[in-house]
C-alpha positions as CSV (number, residue, x, y, z in Angstrom):
1,M,-144.8,89.3,76.8
2,K,-142.8,92.0,78.6
3,I,-139.1,91.3,79.0
4,L,-136.3,93.1,80.8
5,I,-132.7,92.7,79.9
6,I,-130.1,93.8,82.5
7,Q,-126.6,94.7,81.3
8,Q,-124.8,97.2,83.5
9,K,-121.3,98.8,83.4
10,M,-119.0,98.5,80.4
11,I,-119.8,100.0,76.9
12,G,-118.6,96.8,75.1
13,D,-120.8,94.6,77.2
14,V,-123.9,96.9,76.7
15,L,-123.3,97.0,73.0
16,T,-122.8,93.2,72.7
17,S,-125.9,92.4,74.8
18,I,-128.1,94.4,72.4
19,I,-128.2,91.2,70.2
20,L,-130.5,89.7,72.8
21,L,-133.1,92.3,72.1
22,E,-132.8,91.8,68.4
23,A,-133.2,88.0,68.7
24,L,-136.1,88.3,71.1
25,K,-138.0,90.8,68.9
26,K,-137.6,88.6,65.9
27,K,-138.8,85.5,67.8
28,F,-141.6,87.4,69.6
29,P,-142.5,90.4,67.4
30,D,-145.3,91.5,69.7
31,S,-143.1,91.5,72.9
32,T,-142.3,94.7,74.8
33,L,-138.5,94.9,75.4
34,H,-136.8,97.0,78.1
35,Y,-133.1,97.4,78.4
36,L,-131.5,98.3,81.8
37,I,-128.1,100.0,81.4
38,N,-125.9,102.5,83.0
39,T,-126.5,106.1,81.8
40,H,-123.0,106.6,80.4
41,T,-123.4,103.7,78.0
42,Y,-126.6,104.9,76.3
43,P,-124.9,106.6,73.3
44,V,-123.8,103.2,71.8
45,V,-127.4,101.9,71.8
46,E,-129.3,105.1,71.2
47,H,-131.9,104.9,68.4
48,H,-131.8,101.1,68.4
49,P,-134.9,99.8,66.8
50,F,-135.4,96.7,68.9
51,V,-135.6,98.5,72.3
52,N,-139.0,99.7,73.4
53,E,-137.7,101.5,76.5
54,F,-134.4,102.1,78.2
55,I,-134.2,101.9,82.0
56,F,-131.3,103.8,83.4
57,F,-129.3,102.7,86.5
58,T,-127.9,106.1,87.3
59,P,-124.9,107.0,89.5
60,E,-127.4,108.5,92.0
61,I,-129.2,105.2,92.3
62,E,-125.9,103.3,92.6
63,K,-124.7,105.5,95.5
64,S,-127.9,105.7,97.5
65,Y,-129.6,102.8,99.3
66,R,-132.8,104.9,99.5
67,K,-132.9,105.7,95.8
68,F,-132.1,102.1,95.0
69,Y,-135.0,100.9,97.1
70,F,-137.4,103.2,95.2
71,F,-135.8,102.0,91.9
72,L,-136.6,98.4,92.9
73,K,-140.2,99.4,93.6
74,E,-140.5,101.0,90.1
75,I,-139.1,97.8,88.5
76,R,-141.7,95.8,90.4
77,Q,-144.5,98.0,89.1
78,Q,-143.5,97.2,85.5
79,K,-144.8,93.6,85.9
80,Y,-142.2,91.9,83.7
81,D,-142.9,88.4,82.5
82,V,-139.3,87.6,82.0
83,V,-136.0,89.1,83.3
84,I,-132.7,88.2,81.8
85,D,-129.8,89.2,84.0
86,V,-126.7,89.3,81.8
87,Y,-124.7,91.3,84.4
88,G,-125.0,88.9,87.3
89,K,-123.7,91.1,90.1
90,L,-125.4,92.0,93.4
91,S,-127.3,95.0,92.1
92,S,-128.8,93.0,89.2
93,N,-129.4,90.0,91.5
94,L,-131.6,92.2,93.6
95,I,-133.3,93.9,90.6
96,T,-134.2,90.4,89.2
97,L,-135.4,89.2,92.6
98,F,-137.6,92.2,93.3
99,S,-139.0,92.3,89.7
100,G,-141.5,89.5,90.6
101,A,-141.1,88.1,87.1
102,K,-142.2,84.5,86.7
103,T,-139.2,83.6,84.5
104,K,-135.8,84.8,85.7
105,I,-132.6,83.8,83.7
106,S,-128.9,84.3,84.3
107,Y,-125.5,82.6,84.1
108,Y,-124.8,80.0,86.7
109,K,-123.0,81.2,89.8
110,K,-122.5,79.1,92.9
111,G,-124.6,80.4,95.8
112,K,-126.9,82.5,93.5
113,A,-128.6,80.0,91.4
114,F,-131.6,79.8,93.7
115,L,-132.5,83.4,92.7
116,Y,-133.3,82.4,89.1
117,T,-135.7,80.1,87.3
118,Y,-133.0,79.0,84.9
119,T,-129.2,79.3,85.2
120,I,-127.0,78.8,82.1
121,S,-123.4,77.5,82.2
122,R,-120.9,79.4,80.1
123,L,-119.1,77.8,77.2
124,K,-115.4,77.6,77.3
125,E,-115.0,77.0,73.6
126,P,-117.3,78.4,70.9
127,L,-119.7,76.0,69.1
128,H,-120.6,78.2,66.2
129,N,-117.4,80.1,65.2
130,A,-118.6,83.3,67.0
131,S,-116.9,84.9,69.9
132,L,-117.7,83.5,73.3
133,A,-119.3,86.9,74.2
134,I,-121.9,86.3,71.5
135,E,-122.3,82.6,72.0
136,N,-122.8,82.7,75.8
137,R,-125.3,85.6,75.5
138,M,-127.4,83.7,73.0
139,R,-127.4,80.7,75.4
140,L,-129.4,82.9,77.8
141,L,-132.3,82.7,75.4
142,E,-132.4,78.9,75.3
143,P,-135.1,78.7,78.0
144,L,-137.3,80.8,75.7
145,K,-136.7,78.4,72.8
146,V,-134.7,81.0,70.8
147,D,-132.3,79.2,68.4
148,F,-128.7,80.4,68.1
149,K,-127.9,82.9,65.4
150,N,-124.6,84.7,65.0
151,Y,-126.0,88.2,65.5
152,S,-123.7,91.2,65.2
153,P,-124.2,94.3,67.4
154,E,-125.2,97.4,65.4
155,I,-124.8,101.1,66.2
156,H,-127.4,103.3,64.6
157,L,-126.2,106.8,63.7
158,Q,-128.5,109.5,62.3
159,K,-127.8,111.1,58.9
160,K,-127.3,114.5,60.6
161,E,-124.6,113.0,62.8
162,I,-122.8,111.5,59.9
163,E,-122.9,114.7,57.9
164,A,-121.7,116.8,60.9
165,A,-118.7,114.4,61.3
166,K,-117.9,114.7,57.6
167,K,-117.8,118.5,58.0
168,T,-115.5,118.1,61.0
169,L,-113.1,116.0,59.0
170,E,-113.2,118.5,56.1
171,A,-112.4,121.3,58.5
172,F,-109.1,119.5,59.3
173,V,-108.5,119.1,55.6
174,I,-109.0,115.3,55.7
175,D,-109.0,113.8,52.1
176,H,-111.8,111.2,51.9
177,D,-110.1,109.7,48.8
178,K,-107.1,108.7,50.9
179,P,-107.2,106.1,53.7
180,I,-108.3,107.3,57.2
181,Y,-107.3,105.1,60.1
182,M,-108.4,105.5,63.7
183,I,-105.7,104.4,66.2
184,S,-107.0,102.9,69.5
185,L,-104.1,104.2,71.5
186,L,-105.1,103.2,75.0
187,G,-106.9,100.4,76.7
188,S,-109.2,100.8,79.7
189,G,-106.1,100.5,82.0
190,P,-102.4,99.8,81.8
191,E,-103.0,96.1,81.8
192,K,-104.9,96.4,78.5
193,T,-102.6,99.0,76.8
194,Y,-99.9,98.1,74.4
195,P,-96.6,99.8,75.5
196,A,-96.2,103.3,74.2
197,Q,-92.8,102.7,72.5
198,Y,-94.2,99.6,70.8
199,M,-97.4,101.4,69.7
200,A,-95.4,104.2,68.2
201,S,-93.4,101.7,66.3
202,L,-96.6,100.1,64.9
203,I,-97.9,103.6,63.9
204,D,-94.6,104.3,62.1
205,S,-95.1,101.0,60.2
206,I,-98.6,102.0,59.1
207,I,-97.1,105.0,57.3
208,A,-94.3,102.9,55.9
209,F,-96.9,100.5,54.4
210,I,-99.4,103.2,53.3
211,P,-97.6,106.6,53.0
212,E,-100.8,108.5,52.2
213,A,-102.6,107.2,55.3
214,Q,-104.3,109.8,57.5
215,L,-104.2,108.9,61.2
216,L,-106.6,109.9,63.9
217,F,-105.9,109.2,67.6
218,N,-108.7,107.9,69.9
219,Y,-108.3,109.5,73.3
220,I,-110.3,111.6,75.8
221,P,-109.0,114.8,77.3
222,K,-107.8,113.1,80.6
223,Q,-105.6,110.8,78.4
224,L,-103.9,113.7,76.7
225,K,-100.5,113.1,78.4
226,E,-100.4,109.5,77.4
227,A,-101.5,110.3,73.8
228,Q,-98.9,113.0,73.5
229,E,-96.2,110.6,74.7
230,I,-97.0,108.1,71.9
231,F,-97.2,110.9,69.3
232,N,-93.7,112.1,70.5
233,L,-92.3,108.6,70.0
234,T,-93.3,108.4,66.4
235,S,-91.0,109.6,63.6
236,E,-91.2,113.1,62.2
237,K,-92.5,111.6,58.9
238,T,-95.3,109.8,60.7
239,Q,-96.2,112.9,62.7
240,K,-97.1,114.8,59.5
241,N,-99.8,112.2,58.9
242,I,-101.3,112.4,62.4
243,Y,-104.3,114.7,63.0
244,F,-103.7,114.8,66.7
245,D,-106.3,117.5,67.6
246,L,-109.1,115.8,65.7
247,Y,-111.1,113.7,68.1
248,G,-114.7,113.2,69.1
249,K,-115.8,115.6,71.9
250,S,-118.6,113.2,72.8
251,L,-119.2,109.5,72.4
252,R,-121.7,110.0,69.6
253,E,-119.3,112.4,67.8
254,F,-116.6,109.8,68.1
255,L,-118.9,107.2,66.6
256,A,-119.8,109.5,63.7
257,I,-116.1,110.2,63.0
258,T,-115.3,106.5,63.2
259,Y,-118.0,105.9,60.6
260,H,-115.9,107.7,58.0
261,C,-112.7,105.7,58.8
262,N,-111.4,102.9,56.7
263,A,-110.2,100.9,59.8
264,V,-109.7,101.1,63.5
265,I,-106.3,99.7,64.7
266,G,-105.0,99.2,68.2
267,N,-105.9,98.0,71.7
268,E,-108.9,95.7,72.2
269,G,-111.7,97.5,74.0
270,G,-114.7,99.8,73.5
271,A,-113.4,101.6,70.5
272,I,-112.8,98.3,68.7
273,N,-116.3,96.9,69.6
274,M,-117.9,100.1,68.4
275,A,-116.0,100.0,65.1
276,K,-117.2,96.5,64.5
277,A,-120.7,97.6,65.2
278,L,-120.3,100.3,62.6
279,N,-119.1,97.6,60.1
280,I,-115.6,99.2,60.1
281,P,-112.7,96.7,59.7
282,T,-110.5,96.4,62.8
283,F,-107.0,95.3,63.7
284,I,-107.1,94.2,67.3
285,I,-104.2,93.9,69.8
286,F,-105.4,91.7,72.7
287,A,-103.9,92.1,76.2
288,P,-101.7,89.1,77.0
289,Y,-103.9,88.1,80.0
290,L,-107.1,87.9,77.9
291,N,-108.6,84.9,76.1
292,K,-108.9,86.1,72.5
293,A,-111.8,83.8,71.9
294,N,-113.9,85.7,74.4
295,W,-114.2,88.7,72.1
296,F,-113.1,87.5,68.7
297,G,-114.7,84.7,66.6
298,V,-113.6,82.8,63.5
299,S,-116.6,84.2,61.7
300,E,-115.2,87.8,62.1
301,A,-111.8,87.0,60.4
302,K,-112.9,88.1,56.9
303,D,-112.9,91.8,57.7
304,N,-111.0,91.9,61.0
305,T,-107.7,90.7,62.3
306,A,-106.9,89.9,66.0
307,V,-103.4,89.3,67.5
308,H,-102.5,87.9,70.9
309,L,-99.0,87.1,72.3
310,S,-99.9,83.4,72.3
311,D,-100.1,83.5,68.5
312,F,-96.4,84.0,68.5
313,V,-95.0,82.4,71.6
314,T,-96.0,79.2,73.4
315,Y,-98.4,79.7,76.3
316,E,-98.3,77.3,79.2
317,S,-101.5,76.5,81.1
318,N,-100.9,79.2,83.8
319,D,-99.6,81.9,81.5
320,I,-102.9,83.7,81.4
321,K,-102.9,84.0,85.2
322,K,-99.3,85.1,85.3
323,A,-99.9,87.7,82.5
324,K,-102.7,89.1,84.6
325,E,-100.5,89.4,87.7
326,N,-97.6,90.9,85.7
327,P,-98.9,92.4,82.5
328,K,-95.8,94.5,81.8
329,S,-93.4,91.6,81.5
330,Y,-95.7,89.9,79.0
331,Y,-96.3,93.0,77.0
332,L,-92.6,93.4,76.6
333,K,-92.5,90.0,74.9
334,F,-95.2,91.1,72.5
335,K,-92.8,92.9,70.1
336,P,-94.0,95.0,67.1
337,T,-91.9,92.8,64.8
338,F,-94.4,90.0,65.6
339,I,-97.4,92.1,64.7
340,E,-96.2,94.1,61.7
341,P,-96.4,91.4,59.0
342,K,-100.1,90.7,60.0
343,L,-100.8,94.4,60.1
344,K,-99.3,94.9,56.6
345,V,-101.6,92.1,55.2
346,F,-104.6,93.6,56.9
347,L,-103.9,97.0,55.4
348,Q,-103.4,95.5,52.0
349,N,-106.7,93.6,52.2
350,I,-108.8,96.6,53.1
351,Q,-107.4,98.8,50.3
């Protein structure tokens, strides 16, 4: 059986959907599994043992109708038996349709259900103590008689990458016998980013709790200004513990550096998902407009902690919508004093 899984766009989504290939390979060990992703997300699934072949939806294909047409023809030539469209947008609708696969599976969307053999409704509450991201993906395998299992996404680093990152840390005189914490400073946008002053306050509290902690900042060069702002807002004492210029120059290098950390702390997003896939404990600050259950399950609570404004103040039925429309006003309610006691317990538990 030849199966194509389609998951375009975000790194966190591509990493999470890899569980489908693991589940399928274990159910159908002789199957051939292809994973269609955007090129920039490849580093988080590189070297994954359950993928027979990666199919890349490149920026060139995305921008050109002509190239997209030839891409569809190539998909058709693969003669897939099953296509599972996790993404569910126009491009993946067309890829699924033109694949010619006998079995086509996706989530239910009004007006598009006719494109698929099976459409799956999303759960609003988890049934197995996993995140909804995991549980809803596993539901896509029900037409293939694959039972639910709470799989965890995994990132596969090579020994040489791990050793190179260790040397990078040593070049900055990082002491492996003392705690190393990666700070997820910035979300994917302002609506997913804890305010700079509040983040600086939390970073100060980390050093107050664990004075010997060594802090790394997760940012990319174009975010230098925002990262510098947060650094400047921390205390002079804290700044002595921050290795501001130590960061991954590529996504794989970032992953290898994260591998050596004792925890990743900060905004929910790709860095947090990658840390969990490396089995690194995480302390996650969810944006006020997000549903925490989507990306955090009860089963993760042993090694990870997640906080949301609704954990501390009463949310009405329309607060999620209002928080999305005006994230700043809700973030200002999400004071560091709410978070610090849980952060202290988290740091104590991972010591």
